[in-house]
C-alpha positions as CSV (number, residue, x, y, z in Angstrom):
1,M,46.8,102.9,-19.0
2,K,45.4,99.8,-17.7
3,K,47.6,96.4,-17.0
4,P,46.8,93.5,-19.0
5,R,45.2,90.7,-17.2
6,R,47.0,87.6,-16.7
7,G,45.3,84.2,-17.1
8,T,43.0,83.4,-13.9
9,V,44.4,81.3,-11.2
10,S,43.1,78.2,-11.1
11,D,41.9,76.8,-7.6
12,E,43.5,73.2,-8.6
13,L,46.7,72.1,-7.4
14,N,49.5,71.0,-9.9
15,I,50.9,68.1,-8.8
16,T,53.1,67.0,-11.6
17,S,56.1,68.3,-10.0
18,M,55.3,66.7,-6.8
19,M,54.7,63.3,-8.4
20,D,58.4,63.8,-10.1
21,M,59.9,64.4,-6.7
22,F,58.1,61.1,-5.2
23,T,59.3,59.0,-8.0
24,I,62.6,59.9,-7.5
25,I,62.4,59.6,-3.9
26,L,60.9,56.1,-4.6
27,V,63.6,55.0,-6.8
28,F,66.4,55.9,-4.7
29,L,64.9,54.2,-1.7
30,L,64.0,51.1,-3.9
31,K,67.7,51.3,-5.0
32,S,69.3,51.7,-1.5
33,Y,67.3,49.5,0.4
34,S,69.1,46.5,1.4
35,T,67.4,43.0,2.3
36,E,68.8,39.7,3.5
37,D,68.8,37.5,0.6
38,I,68.3,34.3,3.1
39,S,66.8,33.4,6.3
40,V,68.4,30.6,8.2
41,A,66.0,29.1,10.5
42,A,67.8,26.3,12.8
43,S,65.5,23.0,13.5
44,G,64.9,21.6,17.0
45,D,67.7,19.2,17.0
46,L,70.2,21.4,15.7
47,E,72.7,23.6,17.8
48,L,74.8,25.9,15.7
49,P,78.3,26.8,16.9
50,V,78.7,30.4,18.0
51,S,81.2,32.8,16.3
52,T,82.1,36.6,16.2
53,T,81.9,36.8,11.9
54,M,80.1,39.7,10.7
55,V,79.6,38.3,7.2
56,K,76.1,37.7,6.0
57,P,75.1,34.5,4.4
58,K,74.6,34.5,0.6
59,L,71.8,32.6,-1.2
60,A,73.0,29.0,-1.9
61,V,72.2,25.4,-1.6
62,N,71.5,24.7,2.1
63,V,72.8,21.7,3.5
64,V,71.5,21.1,7.2
65,V,73.6,18.0,9.2
66,S,71.7,17.8,12.6
67,K,72.0,15.4,15.4
68,S,69.4,13.1,13.4
69,S,69.3,13.7,9.7
70,I,71.0,15.3,6.6
71,T,68.6,18.0,4.7
72,V,69.1,19.6,1.3
73,D,67.0,22.8,0.7
74,G,64.5,21.9,3.2
75,T,63.9,18.1,1.6
76,P,65.2,15.1,4.1
77,V,67.8,13.2,2.4
78,M,68.7,10.9,5.1
79,A,68.7,9.8,8.7
80,L,72.0,9.6,10.8
81,T,72.5,6.8,12.9
82,R,74.4,6.2,16.5
83,K,77.1,3.6,16.9
84,P,79.0,3.0,20.1
85,D,82.8,3.1,19.9
86,E,85.1,0.9,21.9
87,T,84.6,2.6,25.0
88,G,80.8,2.1,24.9
89,K,80.0,5.8,24.3
90,E,77.7,6.6,21.3
91,W,78.5,8.8,18.6
92,I,76.6,10.0,15.5
93,A,77.5,8.4,12.0
94,V,76.2,8.0,8.7
95,P,74.9,4.4,8.1
96,D,77.5,2.3,6.3
97,E,74.8,1.0,3.8
98,E,74.3,4.7,2.6
99,K,78.4,5.0,1.9
100,K,80.6,4.1,-1.0
101,G,84.1,5.1,0.6
102,Q,83.8,8.3,2.2
103,M,80.8,9.4,-0.3
104,I,77.1,9.4,0.9
105,T,75.4,8.2,-2.2
106,R,72.1,9.5,-1.4
107,L,73.2,13.1,-0.6
108,Y,75.6,12.9,-3.7
109,D,72.5,12.2,-6.0
110,R,70.5,15.0,-4.5
111,L,73.6,17.5,-4.8
112,L,74.2,16.5,-8.1
113,E,70.6,16.8,-9.0
114,K,70.8,20.6,-7.7
115,A,74.1,21.3,-9.5
116,E,72.6,20.3,-12.8
117,Q,69.1,22.5,-11.9
118,A,71.5,25.4,-11.2
119,K,73.7,25.0,-14.4
120,R,70.3,24.9,-16.6
121,I,69.0,27.9,-14.8
122,A,72.3,30.0,-15.3
123,E,72.5,28.4,-19.2
124,A,68.7,29.8,-19.6
125,T,69.3,33.4,-18.2
126,A,72.8,33.5,-19.4
127,S,73.5,35.9,-16.7
128,E,76.6,36.4,-14.4
129,E,74.4,36.7,-11.4
130,H,72.9,33.2,-11.8
131,A,75.6,31.3,-13.0
132,F,77.0,28.2,-11.1
133,K,79.6,28.8,-8.6
134,G,79.3,25.7,-6.8
135,E,78.5,27.5,-3.3
136,I,76.9,25.3,-0.6
137,L,75.8,26.9,2.8
138,M,76.5,24.2,5.8
139,Q,74.5,24.2,9.1
140,C,76.3,21.6,11.2
141,D,75.2,20.7,14.9
142,K,78.2,21.6,17.0
143,E,78.4,18.2,18.6
144,L,78.7,16.3,15.4
145,P,81.8,14.3,14.9
146,F,84.4,15.8,12.4
147,S,84.1,12.6,10.5
148,V,80.4,13.0,9.6
149,I,81.2,16.7,8.6
150,R,84.1,15.6,6.3
151,E,81.9,12.9,4.7
152,V,79.3,15.5,4.1
153,M,82.0,17.9,2.4
154,Y,83.7,15.3,0.5
155,T,80.3,14.3,-0.9
156,A,79.7,18.1,-2.0
157,G,82.9,18.3,-3.7
158,Q,82.3,15.4,-5.6
159,A,78.9,16.9,-6.6
160,Q,80.9,19.9,-7.9
161,F,80.1,22.1,-4.9
162,S,83.6,23.2,-3.7
163,N,82.8,26.4,-2.1
164,F,81.6,26.0,1.6
165,R,80.1,28.6,3.8
166,F,79.5,27.3,7.6
167,V,76.3,28.8,9.3
168,V,77.0,29.9,13.0
169,Y,75.4,32.1,15.6
170,S,76.6,35.6,15.7
171,S,77.9,36.6,19.2
172,T,77.7,40.4,19.5
173,S,79.7,41.4,22.2
């Protein structure tokens, strides 16, 4: 008796199962790949303090208070000035004409605009991920007087930003 012949073997490569495997690997890598949400670059006249923190910055409204200006998300808001104290030493301050009490008016207007924009985006997307959380990422020069930082924080609080995160250089030792 003769054995029945099976179908002829094709010389072509069947890549269906290989494509399935690559698709699964690709999806796994895309899901597990972690990227930094933001990159923080300090300007030339800004020297951040050093800390041992290990917490990564999150995406938020970025306020930079350098020795010469205040910037919100890369847009300059106002210039800072230098005032002499009673000993004659100069210190950095917000110009008096820019303030209403402790609130910095131009900064308040810009932050309020950012808050309203974030709320509109949250309303349009209706997702918890884009909900307005009032988070602000602050980069402050380490030599700024606390009075300037206090006024910036007070102004941000009045503009509905109450969750502050300060950016520092990480010292890995």
